C-alpha positions in Angstrom: 63.6 77.1 0.1 61.8 77.6 3.6 62.4 77.0 7.3 59.2 74.4 7.7 59.0 71.3 5.3 57.0 71.3 1.4 56.0 69.2 -1.0 56.7 69.5 -4.3 54.9 68.7 -7.7 56.3 65.2 -8.3 55.8 64.2 -4.6 52.2 65.3 -3.9 49.3 63.1 -3.4 46.0 63.3 -5.7 44.0 66.1 -4.1 47.6 68.4 -3.3 48.5 67.7 -6.8 44.9 68.5 -8.2 45.5 72.0 -6.7 48.9 72.3 -7.6 47.3 72.0 -11.6 45.3 74.9 -11.1 48.3 77.2 -10.2 51.1 76.0 -11.8 53.7 77.4 -14.4 55.8 76.0 -16.9 57.3 72.6 -16.2 54.5 71.9 -13.7 56.9 74.7 -11.6 54.8 76.1 -8.3 56.0 79.1 -6.6 57.8 78.2 -3.3 54.8 81.3 -1.8 52.2 79.1 -2.9 54.1 75.5 -2.0 54.4 76.5 1.7 50.5 76.2 2.3 51.4 72.2 0.7 51.2 71.0 4.7 47.6 72.5 4.6 46.5 72.7 1.2 42.9 74.2 2.0 44.8 77.3 2.9 46.2 77.3 -0.2 42.9 77.5 -1.9 41.4 80.3 0.1 45.5 82.0 -0.6 44.9 82.1 -4.6 41.1 82.8 -4.3 41.6 85.9 -2.2 44.7 86.5 -4.3 43.0 86.1 -8.0 40.1 88.2 -6.8 42.1 91.2 -5.1 44.6 91.6 -7.7 43.5 89.5 -11.3 39.9 90.3 -11.5 38.2 92.0 -14.6 35.8 93.7 -12.0 38.4 96.1 -10.8 39.1 99.4 -12.6 42.6 100.5 -11.4 45.1 99.6 -13.8 46.8 96.6 -13.0 50.0 97.8 -13.3 48.9 100.2 -10.2 47.6 97.3 -8.6 51.4 95.6 -8.7 53.2 98.7 -8.2 51.0 98.8 -4.8 51.8 95.5 -4.1 55.8 96.1 -5.0 55.9 98.7 -2.8 54.3 97.6 0.3 56.7 94.3 0.1 59.6 97.1 -0.1 58.0 98.7 3.3 57.4 95.1 4.8 61.3 94.4 3.7 59.7 91.1 1.8 62.7 90.8 -0.6 60.5 87.3 -2.2 57.3 89.6 -2.8 59.3 92.3 -4.3 61.4 90.8 -6.6 58.1 89.0 -8.1 56.0 91.3 -8.2 58.5 94.1 -9.8 59.1 91.6 -12.4 55.2 91.8 -12.8 55.2 94.8 -12.8 57.8 95.7 -15.3 56.1 93.0 -17.6 52.8 94.7 -17.5 53.9 98.0 -17.8 56.2 97.1 -21.1 59.1 100.0 -20.5 61.8 98.7 -18.8 63.6 102.3 -18.1 60.2 103.6 -16.5 60.1 100.1 -14.5 64.0 100.9 -13.6 62.3 104.5 -12.3 59.8 103.2 -10.3 61.9 100.4 -8.6 64.9 103.6 -8.4 61.9 106.1 -6.8 60.4 102.8 -4.2 64.1 101.8 -3.2 65.0 105.8 -2.7 61.8 107.1 -1.4 60.8 109.3 -3.4 57.3 107.7 -5.0 56.1 110.9 -4.9 58.7 112.0 -8.3 57.4 109.2 -9.9 53.7 108.9 -9.9 50.3 111.6 -10.3 49.3 113.4 -7.3 46.3 110.7 -8.0 48.5 107.8 -7.5 50.7 109.5 -5.1 48.0 109.1 -2.3 47.4 105.7 -2.8 50.7 105.1 -2.0 50.7 107.3 1.2 47.5 105.1 2.3 49.1 101.7 1.5 52.2 103.1 3.4 50.1 104.3 6.5 47.7 101.2 6.6 51.3 99.3 6.3 53.4 101.1 8.8 50.9 102.9 11.2 47.8 101.0 11.2 45.7 102.1 13.9 46.3 106.0 12.7 44.2 105.3 10.4 41.3 108.0 9.9 38.2 109.1 8.0 39.9 111.7 6.8 42.7 109.2 5.1 39.6 108.4 2.8 38.2 111.5 2.3 41.6 112.5 0.8 41.9 109.4 -1.5 38.1 110.8 -3.0 39.5 114.3 -3.5 41.9 113.3 -5.5 39.9 111.5 -7.6 39.3 107.7 -6.4 35.7 106.1 -6.1 34.7 104.3 -3.0 35.6 100.8 -5.2 39.0 102.3 -6.4 39.6 102.9 -2.4 38.6 99.6 -1.6 40.8 97.9 -4.3 43.7 100.1 -2.8 42.5 98.3 0.5 42.5 95.1 -0.3 45.9 95.0 -2.6 47.8 96.9 0.3 45.8 94.3 3.0 46.5 91.1 1.0 50.5 91.8 0.3 50.3 92.4 4.3 49.4 89.0 4.8 51.6 87.5 1.7 54.2 89.2 3.5 54.1 88.0 6.6 53.6 84.1 5.3 56.4 84.7 2.9 59.2 86.7 6.0 57.3 84.5 8.8 58.1 81.1 7.5 61.5 81.5 5.4 60.6 81.6 2.1 63.0 82.3 -0.7 62.6 82.5 -4.3 65.1 79.4 -4.8 63.5 77.5 -8.0 61.3 80.1 -9.0 60.1 81.7 -12.1 59.7 85.7 -11.3 57.0 87.6 -12.4 54.1 84.8 -13.3 50.8 85.7 -12.4 47.7 84.0 -13.4 46.5 86.5 -16.2 43.6 85.2 -17.1 41.2 88.0 -15.1 37.8 87.1 -16.9 38.2 83.9 -15.1 38.3 83.8 -11.4 38.7 80.0 -11.2 42.1 80.2 -13.4 44.7 80.2 -11.2 47.5 79.2 -13.6 50.6 80.8 -13.5 52.4 81.9 -16.8 
């Protein structure tokens, strides 16, 4: 499951279990990406606060399916199979169109996202790719390009934060050898109206 010790729900002490109760899914399942923090529960609290507010907050104005698509795309760029598998399933569930979801997956795997997205959303992917693989080459004109295709500055911030979050979590997972053994793929904290609601369903 990982290259360092993790503590499962049943073995957790009272303080860790209290946090697990906020993030668990069905049958007290805690995703391995979250369980990896169990030796330092305070970092799990920080991770979840960032994750929930970046990806699952009602104040975001970009469609949730697009934010999930960006996360899936960035995970592919970072060769993080764990996050790719999880967030592709989340994307697929939100999209509720299996053939279209499979078309997205194929486009990502084949490097042909331009054929899947509108020009505007493809521009967001290009920015995410540059920020992930060549971050030191980002210039003001990259932001201006996003404005020109119709993104507001708040939406540009959303794209930046989703991309940055996935670069963080991809490196957490890959760097500690986390795999999907025992996970239920595609669960997420779906109550976007309450930033303190972390339960996965």
